[in-house]
N, C-alpha and C positions, 0 to 999 in steps of 0.2 A: 591209853587212850585204845576203845575197839574201834578195830574199821567200820564198824558200821557208826558209832559218834561220829567219825572221820567224814565218812560219807556225807551226813546229815549238813555237816558245816559247810562243805564245798557248796553243796544243794541251796544255802540261803544266800551264802554270798553272792551268785550273781542275780538273785532276784532281789537285793537289798541295790545292786550299782543300778540294775534296771528304773527301779521309782526314784531313782535320782537322778536318772538320766530324764526322766519324764519329767518331774519336777523342773529341773535346768530349762528343760525346752520351753516350757509352760511362762519361766519365768521371764527367760530371753524374750519368748512373742507379747508380752505384757509392758516389756521394757521396750522393745520394737513401736510397738501400737503409740505409747505414751510422746516415744523421739518422735514420730509421724504427727501428733496431734501438738506438740509443742511447736513442730517446726512450723506447721501449717497454720500456728496460730501470730508467730513471731512475724511469717513472712504476709500474713493480711494485715499485721498491725502497722508495718514496715510500709505498706501500701497505703495505709487511710493515712500515715504521718506524712509521706510524698506529695500524696493529694492536697492534703491540706496544706503544707508548705507553698506549694504552685497557687493555690487559690488566693491565700492572705494576700500577696504585692496586688493583686489583680483588687481585692475591694479596696486597699487602700487608696492605690490609684485612682479607682473611681470616687471614693467620698474625696480627696482630695482636687479633684475635677468639680465635684459638687463644691466646694466651698470655695475655690476660685471663683466660681461664676458669683457667688453671693456675693464675693469680697470685691470682684471686680470692678476699679474704678473709671468712671468715665473720661472719656479721650477729650483733648480739649476742642475738635470740632461738637460734640456734642454738651459741652458745658457752654461754648458760644450758644450754640442751637439754644439749650435752656433759657439761658439769660436773655437770649432775642424773643422766648415765647412770654417768657416772664413780664417781659418791659410793653410786650404787644397790649395795646388798650381792648377791652372787650368791644364788642357791636354799641355797647348802652354809652361805651366812655368815647370810641372811635365816631359813632353818630347820634350825638347829645339831641334833644328834640330843643328847636329853633323856637321863638316868636319873630313876632314882625319886630318886634323892641329893638333885637339884636342884629335885625339884618337894616343896613345902610349905615349911615349917622347917626345916633342917637344923641340930644341935647340934655342934658340935667341942669335944673335951677333950684334953688333952695324959694320957698315959701315961708309968707306972713303967718300960713295956717300953722299953729302948734300940732293939729294932728297930723299933720303932711312929711313925711318926713325929706321927701324930694318931687318933683316935678321933672317927668320925663316925654319930649318929644322928639317926631322922626319923620323929615318930611318922605321920606320914603314908604309912610309907612299906605298900605292900601287898601281899599274896599274890599270887604268881602262879598265875593259875587253871591250875587241874588238868584232867585227864580221866580222872583216877585212879578209880574207885567202890567202895563197898564196904570192909572195914576195910583200912587203909594201913599198909603194911611198908614202913620203909625201907630203901633197898635200894644197894648201891656198886658193880654190874653196872654198867660202861659201856654195855652195850647196852639196858638197862630205861628206859620208860617214869619212874620216880621219879628215875634219874642225869639223865634228859635236860631234867627240870623243876627239879632242884639248880642246875645250869648255865644255864638260861634265869635261874633268877632271879640268878645271880651277873653274869652277861651287862648285867642289867638297872640291878641297883643299881650296878656298877664303871663302866657305860660304856663296858666293853670288846667288843666284837664277837667271837662265837666264833671266828669264821673267824681273829682275830687273840690268841685266848686260850691260853695254858699254864695248866696247871693241873696244879701242881706237888703237891698233895695234899687229896681229899674225905675226911671220916673223920666218925665221931660225934663228938656234941661234949657227951657224958655221958647221954646219954638215947635213946630209940630214937626220938622226933620231934624229937631236935633235931644239928644239922649244920654244920660250919663247915669253908670252903676256902679252899684258899693256890695265888691265880692272878697271872699278871703279863700283862702284853702281850709279845708275838716277841722285841720286843728289849731287854725288861725295864726300859723306861724306865716305867713305871707297876708298883707291885706293891701287891698287896691280899688281905688275911684278912677272909672274910666268913662271919659267924655268924648262922643261920638256924635258923625254927622251923617244926614244919608245926600249919598251923591245918584243923581236919578240914573237909572238902568245898571247903573253899575252895583250899588248897594252901602252898606254901613261902614263908615269908613273911620277907625280912631283918631282924633287929634291929641288926645291928651292923656296921659299916663301917671295919676297921682298914688307915688308908695308910701302909705300910711302908716303911722306908728301904735295906730289905737281904732276902735272902731266908735268909740262913745264922740258923737255927734256928726260924726261920719255922714249922715245920713237924715 
């Protein structure tokens, strides 16, 4: 080998070494970057996982509290209060409308008349207060005060509200101060015949209440 060739070989060897060194440095740099990226991702994933683990028991605890609220059983005192409320009558039940028939001592008796189910009298019945003054004259004009007071007397003794009442007949009952009325509820489930008398300066007073089983032949 000549001296020229030897020098040329020596010259090429350091150049190759430099290229290898440069390539290795680049590869090392890439590996370091990859390691940093991987480490960053791992740490971030670990933080997210830890955060999720911390939050999960709180959510379970809250949902558990909600379920406890829904499924909470009433205490014995609350059960007693509920029972008292259920047994407590409503205003309509606790304060039923009472008629003069129910006040005092009512006496019931049978009747020979087949259309009369029973006869009711009560010595404690009172006249319906009147607004009439002077000489009383019984009238059957349905626009008169006297007629209105007769109807009020019938409503009181039967317990039928005037808005739910059919007056089948109102007539003289044998004298100027005596009257009789045949009435029923609108659905005819209750039927009565009321005898009343006028008391001077006081008003019409019921004297007999007949509970009817039919309206046929009642007036």
